[in-house]
C-alpha positions as CSV (number, residue, x, y, z in Angstrom):
1,X,72.5,184.8,78.1
2,X,71.9,185.1,74.8
3,X,71.1,188.8,73.6
4,X,68.7,187.4,70.9
5,X,66.4,186.1,73.4
6,X,65.5,189.7,74.7
7,X,64.6,190.4,71.0
8,X,61.9,187.7,70.8
9,X,58.6,189.7,70.2
10,X,55.2,188.8,71.7
11,X,53.7,186.1,69.1
12,X,50.2,186.3,68.6
13,X,48.7,182.6,68.9
14,X,47.9,180.5,65.4
15,X,45.6,177.8,65.1
16,X,47.9,175.3,66.5
17,X,49.3,175.8,70.1
18,X,53.1,175.8,69.6
19,X,54.4,173.7,72.9
20,X,58.5,173.4,73.5
21,X,59.2,170.8,75.9
22,X,62.9,170.5,76.8
23,X,64.5,168.8,79.9
24,X,67.8,170.5,78.9
25,X,70.7,169.2,76.7
26,X,70.5,165.6,78.5
27,X,66.7,165.5,78.6
28,X,64.8,164.7,81.6
29,X,63.0,161.2,82.3
30,X,60.1,162.9,84.2
31,X,59.4,165.5,81.3
32,X,60.0,162.6,78.5
33,X,57.6,160.2,80.5
34,X,54.8,162.9,81.1
35,X,55.1,163.9,77.3
36,X,54.6,160.5,76.2
37,X,51.5,160.0,78.6
38,X,50.3,163.3,77.5
39,X,50.0,162.4,73.4
40,X,47.0,160.5,73.6
41,X,45.2,163.1,75.9
42,X,46.1,166.0,74.1
43,X,45.1,164.4,70.7
44,X,41.6,163.5,71.9
45,X,40.9,167.0,73.6
46,X,39.9,168.5,70.3
47,X,42.9,171.0,71.1
48,X,45.1,171.6,68.0
49,X,48.6,171.4,69.4
50,X,52.1,171.1,67.9
51,X,55.0,169.6,70.0
52,X,58.6,170.1,69.5
53,X,60.3,167.9,72.2
54,X,63.8,167.9,72.9
55,X,64.3,164.4,74.6
56,X,68.2,164.2,75.1
57,X,70.0,161.6,73.1
58,X,69.3,158.5,75.8
59,X,65.4,158.5,74.9
60,X,65.4,160.2,71.8
61,X,64.8,157.2,69.7
62,X,62.3,155.6,71.6
63,X,60.2,158.8,71.9
64,X,60.4,159.6,68.3
65,X,59.3,156.4,67.2
66,X,56.0,156.4,69.4
67,X,55.6,160.4,68.4
68,X,55.4,159.2,64.6
69,X,52.6,156.9,65.6
70,X,50.6,159.7,68.0
71,X,48.7,161.6,65.7
72,X,50.0,165.1,66.6
73,X,52.0,167.3,64.8
74,X,55.4,168.4,65.5
75,X,58.7,166.9,66.1
76,X,60.9,164.7,68.6
77,X,64.3,165.7,68.2
78,X,67.6,164.8,70.6
79,X,69.1,168.4,71.0
80,X,67.9,171.6,69.3
81,X,71.1,173.9,68.2
82,X,68.9,176.8,67.6
83,X,67.0,177.5,70.9
84,X,66.2,181.0,70.4
85,X,64.4,180.0,67.3
86,X,62.3,177.2,69.2
87,X,61.5,179.8,71.9
88,X,60.4,182.2,69.0
89,X,58.0,179.7,67.5
90,X,56.7,178.4,70.9
91,X,53.3,179.9,72.6
92,X,54.0,177.6,75.8
93,X,57.3,176.3,77.6
94,X,57.5,173.1,79.3
95,X,60.8,172.8,81.3
96,X,62.7,172.7,84.6
97,X,63.6,176.0,86.6
98,X,67.1,176.3,86.7
99,X,68.7,179.8,86.7
100,X,69.6,179.6,83.0
101,X,66.1,178.4,81.9
102,X,64.0,180.8,83.7
103,X,66.7,183.6,82.5
104,X,66.0,182.6,79.1
105,X,62.2,182.4,79.8
106,X,62.1,185.9,81.3
107,X,64.4,187.4,78.3
108,X,62.1,186.0,75.6
109,X,58.6,186.6,77.3
110,X,57.4,183.2,77.3
111,X,54.9,181.7,79.5
112,X,55.9,178.2,80.9
113,X,54.9,175.2,83.1
114,X,57.7,174.4,85.2
115,X,59.1,171.1,86.8
116,X,61.9,172.0,89.3
117,X,64.5,169.2,89.4
118,X,63.7,167.7,93.0
119,X,67.6,167.1,93.6
120,X,69.3,170.5,92.7
121,X,71.4,172.0,95.4
122,X,69.3,173.6,98.2
123,X,66.0,173.2,95.9
124,X,66.9,176.4,94.3
125,X,64.9,175.2,91.2
126,X,62.0,175.0,93.4
127,X,62.3,178.5,94.5
128,X,63.0,179.9,91.1
129,X,59.7,178.2,89.7
130,X,57.6,179.7,93.0
131,X,58.8,183.1,92.3
132,X,57.9,182.9,88.4
133,X,54.4,181.7,89.8
134,X,53.9,184.3,92.0
135,X,54.8,186.8,89.5
136,X,52.1,185.3,87.4
137,X,54.9,184.2,84.6
138,X,54.6,180.4,85.1
139,X,52.5,177.3,86.6
140,X,54.7,175.2,88.9
141,X,54.2,171.1,88.6
142,X,56.4,169.4,91.2
143,X,58.5,166.5,89.6
144,X,56.7,163.8,91.6
145,X,53.1,165.2,90.2
146,X,54.4,165.5,86.8
147,X,52.2,162.8,84.7
148,X,50.8,163.0,81.4
149,X,47.4,163.6,82.6
150,X,48.6,166.9,84.7
151,X,50.9,167.9,81.7
152,X,47.8,167.6,79.5
153,X,45.3,169.2,81.7
154,X,47.5,172.3,82.7
155,X,48.1,172.8,79.2
156,X,44.1,172.5,78.4
157,X,43.5,174.9,81.0
158,X,45.9,177.6,79.9
159,X,44.9,177.2,76.2
160,X,40.8,177.9,77.1
161,X,41.5,180.9,79.7
162,X,41.4,183.6,77.1
163,X,44.3,185.8,77.2
164,X,46.2,183.6,80.2
165,X,49.2,182.9,77.9
166,X,49.5,186.5,76.8
167,X,49.4,187.8,80.3
168,X,52.2,184.9,81.4
169,X,54.5,186.0,78.8
170,X,54.5,189.6,80.0
171,X,55.0,188.7,83.4
172,X,57.8,186.6,82.5
173,X,59.4,189.5,80.7
174,X,59.2,191.6,84.0
175,X,61.8,189.3,85.4
176,X,64.1,190.0,82.6
177,X,67.2,192.0,83.2
178,X,68.8,193.1,79.7
179,X,72.3,194.0,79.7
180,X,72.8,192.5,83.6
181,X,76.0,190.8,82.7
182,X,77.4,194.0,81.2
183,X,76.5,195.9,84.2
184,X,78.0,193.3,86.4
185,X,81.2,193.5,84.5
186,X,81.2,197.4,84.8
187,X,81.0,197.0,88.5
188,X,83.8,194.5,89.0
189,X,86.0,197.0,87.0
190,X,85.0,200.0,89.4
191,X,85.8,197.6,92.1
192,X,89.1,196.7,90.7
193,X,90.1,200.2,89.7
194,X,89.6,201.2,93.7
């Protein structure tokens, strides 16, 4: 866990809703397709959004070219090297719900729309997303239900509800455990010493 994520302050929302979409370093076909389908719906909604979308390398060029014609603010990139900076700028994050992703969301206190990878071992991503949703930190959308229409509707609903994103961010931070790696190492050293 990158320690700088724990230092990300709560961000007041600006004129444009800043949305980060990331399917991980390889991207996600589901998230890429839903994002592409959502562009005209978000553009025509009257809601001002700025998208930063990490596509993965395989679909980058196709999505970049389409996004350039979308009329939306933002950028499509194959990979984000400075993820803490991307989290800092985001008002809402759309991503998978693996352990690393939900830990980063909790550490940074970011509200999210979580789309569990349906083939993850023991369906752990669904359980992670369900826990975050029960805790008020995220909205869960199943992979087979994630379409452009569903994504745009979720974004518009969260943006329209006064204080929703702020409450979700606070709830996400309650899942964080700063210093957990250090505490685990200390316990292992104590056990090793006998």
